[in-house]
N, C-alpha and C positions, 0 to 999 in steps of 0.2 A: 536649272543648273546649267550655266553656259560655259563656265571656266573649268578647265581640266589641267592638272599638273602632272605630266608623265613621270612615273617613279623611276627615273633613269638610274639613279644611284643604286636602288635595290635590284633592278634588273641586272646592272653591270656586276654587282656583287655576286649574284648567283652564277652568272656566266663565267666570270673570271676567277672568283675565289672558291665557290663551292665546287664547281665542275672544272676548275683550273684551265679553262679555255679549250677543253676537249671538243673535238669535232668541228672546230673553227678554222682549220687549215692555216693559211698564212695571215689571218686577221689577228692583229695585235690589239691591246686594250685601247690605244688611242683611236684606232679605226672603228672599234666597236662602239665606243662612246660617241664618235662623230656620227655614225650611222643612226644610233638611237636618238641623238639630239636632233638630227634633221627630221626623222620620223616624228619626233615629239612636237616639232613646230607644225607639221601638217595636222597632227591630231588636235593640238590645242588651239591652233590658229585658224584652221580650215573647217574641221569636222565638228568640234565641240560647239562652235557658235550657232550651228544650224540644228543642233539636237533638240532644243526646246521648241523652236518654231516648227520643226519637222513633225514632232509628235502632236503639236497642237493642230496643225493643218492636215497632216496625213497625206496619203496618196489618194488621188481622185480617179475613179473609174467612170468612163463614159463610152458607151457603144463599143465595148471590147478593147478600148485603148486605156492606158494608165498614164497619168501625168504625176510625176513624183513631186514632192513638196518643194517649195521655193528654195533655191540654192543648191539642191542635190545634184542636178544635172551639171551645173557649173563646177561644183566641188569634185564630182567624179572625173570630169575632163582634166582638171588641174592635177588631181591625184594620179591619173594615168600618165599625164605628161611628165610627171616627176619620176616615173619608172617604178612606182611603188607596187603596182599590180603584178609586176614581173619578178618580185623578190626571190621566191623560192624555186623558180623554174629553170630548166636547162638552157644554156646559152644557144644550143642548137635551134631552139624555137624562139629566140629573142629574150630569154630570161636573164636575170642577174646572177643566177647560179649561187646565191647565198645559202648557207646551211640552214636547216630548220632551227637550229639553236639561235639563229638571228631572226628568222621569220616569225617565230612564236612571240618574242617580246614586241616586235613591230606590230603584229596582228593584235596583240593585247591592247595596244594603244588605240587602234581603230575601234575596237569593241567598247572600250571604256569611254572614249570620247563621244561616240555616236553609234550605238549598236544597230540602229535601223539602217544606217549606211553600211556598216561593216558586214552585214549579212550578205550583201551582194558579192563582194570579193571572196567571202568565205565559201559560198556555194560554187562560184566560178572556179576556185582553187581545187575543190573536190572533183568537179566535172572534168577539169583539165587533167588531173592526176589519173582519173579513170580512163580517159582516152589514151593517155601516154602509156598506161599499163596494159591495156587490152585492145586498143584500136589497131587497125591495119596501118601500114606505112603511109598509104594514101590518105587515110583519115587523119593521121597525125599531122601530115603536111598541110592538109586543107584547113583544119580547125585550130590547131594549137598556137600558131603564130598570132592570130587575132585574139584568141582567148588570153594568151599570156600578156599581150600589150594592153588588153582591156577594151579593144575596139569592139569585141563581142563578149558577151557574158554567158555563163552556163547555169543550168538548174538541174535539180534532181526530182523526177516525177515518179513517186513510188505509190503512195496509197490512194485509195478510192473510198467513197462514202460508206460502202457496205463492208469494206475490208479492214479499216483501221490499221493496226499494226500487223495484222495477219496477212502478209503479202501473198500467201498461198491462195487467197480468196479474190485476187484481182481479176477483172473481166475484160480489160482493154485488149483489143484484138489486133493482130498483125497478119495481113494477108500478103503472101509473096507474089510479086509481079514478074513478068517475063524478063525484065531488064535487071532483075536482082534486087530491086528496091522492095519495100513493103508499104502497104497502105494501113495506117494506124487509125483505129476508131475507138473511142472511149473517153472517159472523163477522169481527171485526177484532181485531188483536193490538197490544200495546204502547200501550194507551190511558191516558195519564197522567190520574189522577183521574177515570177513567171511572165510578167509583162511589165514593161516600164519604158521610159523615154531616154535612158542614160547611155545606152549603147546602140550601135548600128544593127546588131543582130543578136538573137537570143538562141543559144544552143541547148535544147531540152534533151536530157537523157531520160528515156522513157522505158519503164518496164511493161511488157505486154506478152500475150500469148499467141504463138503461131498456130496455124491449123494442125489439128491432130497432136497437139502438145500433150504430154502427161499431165494428169491432175496435180493440184497443189504446187508447192514451191519448186518442184522439179521441172515444171513446164513453163518457166518464165524466161524470156529472152530480153536483151537490152538493145535499145535502138537510139541512134542519134536522129532527133527530129528538130531541124532548124526552123526558126520563125520565117526566115527568107531562104529560098533555095535558087540555084542558078542565077546568082547575082541578086536581083531585087524582086524576084517572083515570090509573092506571099504564099506560104504554105497553108494547108487547110487546118488551122488551129486558131483558137481564140480564147481570151480570158472572158469568162461569163460573169464573174463577180469577184469581189474582194471580201476577205474576212477582216475582222478588226481585232487584232491581238492587242492585249493590254500592254502599254508601255513602248510598243514599236509600231505605232500607227503609220510612220513614214516608210515602213518596209511593206511593199505590196505583197500580201499573202493571197495567192490567186487560186481560183478554181478554173482549171484549164479544160477545154473541150477540144478533142481531136477528131477530125473527120466528119464534121456536120454536113459537108458537101461531097461526101464520097470517100474521103480518106486522106490523112496527112502523109506525105512522103517521109518514110523513115529508112535509115540505113543500119543494118545489123552490125552490132559490135561483137567480134569474135564468132562463136558458134551459137546455134539455137539451143535453148534450154539451159544455158549457163549464165543467164542474165543476173540471177540473184548473187551468184559467186562474184561476178564482175562488179556488181553494185556495192558490194561490201568494201571495195576500195574507197569508193566515195563516202559510204556511210561511216567507215572508221576514220577517215580524214575529218569528216564533220563531227564525229564524236569527240575527238581531241579538241577541235576548235570550240565546241560547245562547252567543254570543260574550261577551256581558256576564257570563254565568255564569262563563266562563273567567277573566275579570278578578277576579270576586268571590272564586272559590276560591283563585286565586293570591294575592290579597291576604291571605286568611285564613291561607294557609300561610306567607306572609312574616311576618305578625304572630306566629304561633306560633314561628317560627324565631328571631326577634329576642328574644322573651321567654326562650326556652330558652337561647340563647347568652349572655344576660346573667346567667343564674342558674348555669349549669353551670361549675364550677371544675375545670380540668384543665390541666396543664402549668405552666411557670414563665416569668416575665418574664426575657428574656435579659440584662437589665441588673441588676435587683435580685435575681433568683433567687426572688422571692416567687411563690406560687401565684396564678394569674389566671383570670378568666372567659374562656371560649373566644371571646367576642366580640372579644377583644384580639388574637387570632391573625390573621395577615395573610390566610390562605387563607379563613378564616370571614368576614372582612370582605369579601373579594372576592366570595364566594358571596352574601352578603346584599345588597351593593351591586348585584350583577347581577340579583338577584330584584327589588329595588325599581325598578330601571331598566326591567325588562321589564313590571312591573305598571303603571307610570306610562305607558309607551308604549301598552300595550293599552287602558288607560282613556282615554287621549286619542283613540286611533283610534275607539273605540266612541262616545265623546261627539261626535266629528266627524260620524259618521253621523247622530246624533240632531239635530245642528245642521242638516244638510242636509234632514232630514225637516221640520223647522220652516220652513225657507226654501223648501220645495217644489221642491228641486233633485233631481228624480227620477232623472236620469241618474247623478248622483253617488251617490245612495243605492243604485242598482242596481249600481254599480261596487264600492262599499264593502261591501255586504251579505256576499257570499261571503268577502271578505278578513277582515272582522271575525269571522265565524264560525270560519274555518279558523285564522287566525293567533292569535287570542286563545285558542282552545282548545288549540292546539299549545303556545303559550306557557305555559299553565296546567300542561300535562304537564311541561314543563321546570322550571318553578318548584317545583312540588310534589315532583318528583324531587330537586331541589337541596335542598329543605327536609329530606328524609330524610337527605341527606348531612350537613347541619348538625347533625342530631340524632345522627348516628352509629348505633350499634347500637340506641339508644333509639328511633330512628325506626321501627323494625320492630315495636315493641310497640303493641298496640291501645290500652292505657291512656294512652300518650303523646299520642294525639290529643285527649285531653280535659283537658290541663293547664290550670291556672289561669293565664290570661294577664293578669297584673297589671301595672300601671304601663306600659301600652303607649305612652301619650303620651310618657313619659320616654324610652322606647326609640327613638322616632322623631324627637324634637325636642331637639337639643342647643343649649345656649347657646354664644356665641362662646368663653367661658372653658372650657367643657367640651370644645369642639372642639380648643382649643389643648392641652389636657392629655391628650387621647386620640388614639391613632393612627387610630382609626376615625372616618370622617366619612360618615355615612349621607346619601344624596341626600335633599334636601328640596324641597318644592314652592316654598318661598320661599328666595331667596338669603341 
């Protein structure tokens, strides 16, 4: 699947009609549409075309270095040059200072067009937010401008092979040095974009235990561990292997080893033993983004299904006896309408969380975060499963996932005359 049609009309409807433009400050509807349209061009014209080839080729590991799939490095450079990496960040650090109510729709496009690519700015966004919330003034000044611009990228190093999701069991160590830095030793697994060739530096946020730290989750501290320190000096860390996650082969999922030669230099964020508390800033940011990924993937499956159903001729009209496209069959209509309803519901839910972020309603954000993550990803499972049913046996073929999705706007937007002449009435953002 190489083509992607950004659902700008639906996005704009939720922002301006459902939420009445709340949280958007001075942005009017014309500006909102202009921003979404420009982001849509990047998503459909730059990122979507390398989605298929990226997944087929994958990221390549060799002697600790990772080469991203063809076109990714160039696309990332163009993406950053357009200022898209800096959308939700403060102007103080070079950001666009756009509200989350705009950042979420834009981010949805990256994830729908090319989730393997979109994972890199997703993790960087969370890492930057964590440093902004808990880092020292010096740390903010040193790291945020380059992370906001995209010159550097950030990661989240949480779990270890023996720990899984039980972070209280992590064993990575941090030994304090006379100069106030720490030497980090240990291994982390499942580190998204832990090593790659798209940015000049990679800023790892690493959970580790200091000496004499309390047992369990109360003894975890958070450290900034850059790939390069003091300019171009390589830190003592390395990617020792790549995992191969289904569907996102172009996203390097790394096993990272710290301190094979004595210890990687790390810088404490905040206070010792408060690392898990600090990391929840990044984890909650990522949870909302993962929920948004569910919306994005579900929308992509919906687009694919509508396109296929409009092309696939099978069965006959019960009145005329003529062969018809399967989109005219009642059960296919039911499936597609259900898919579109679920996608719009998930999108609205995720955007509502963004609105509360803009309004500073932290209690509402705390409430919605696990709901957005769980419901939107569960919804995506249901929608993509239904998409396979729309395709029938063709849905089980690998090649079917890369169909040319032409005329998607026609598929989604019917005139009143078309609605009157067709039994299918797809739900639309506008009545």
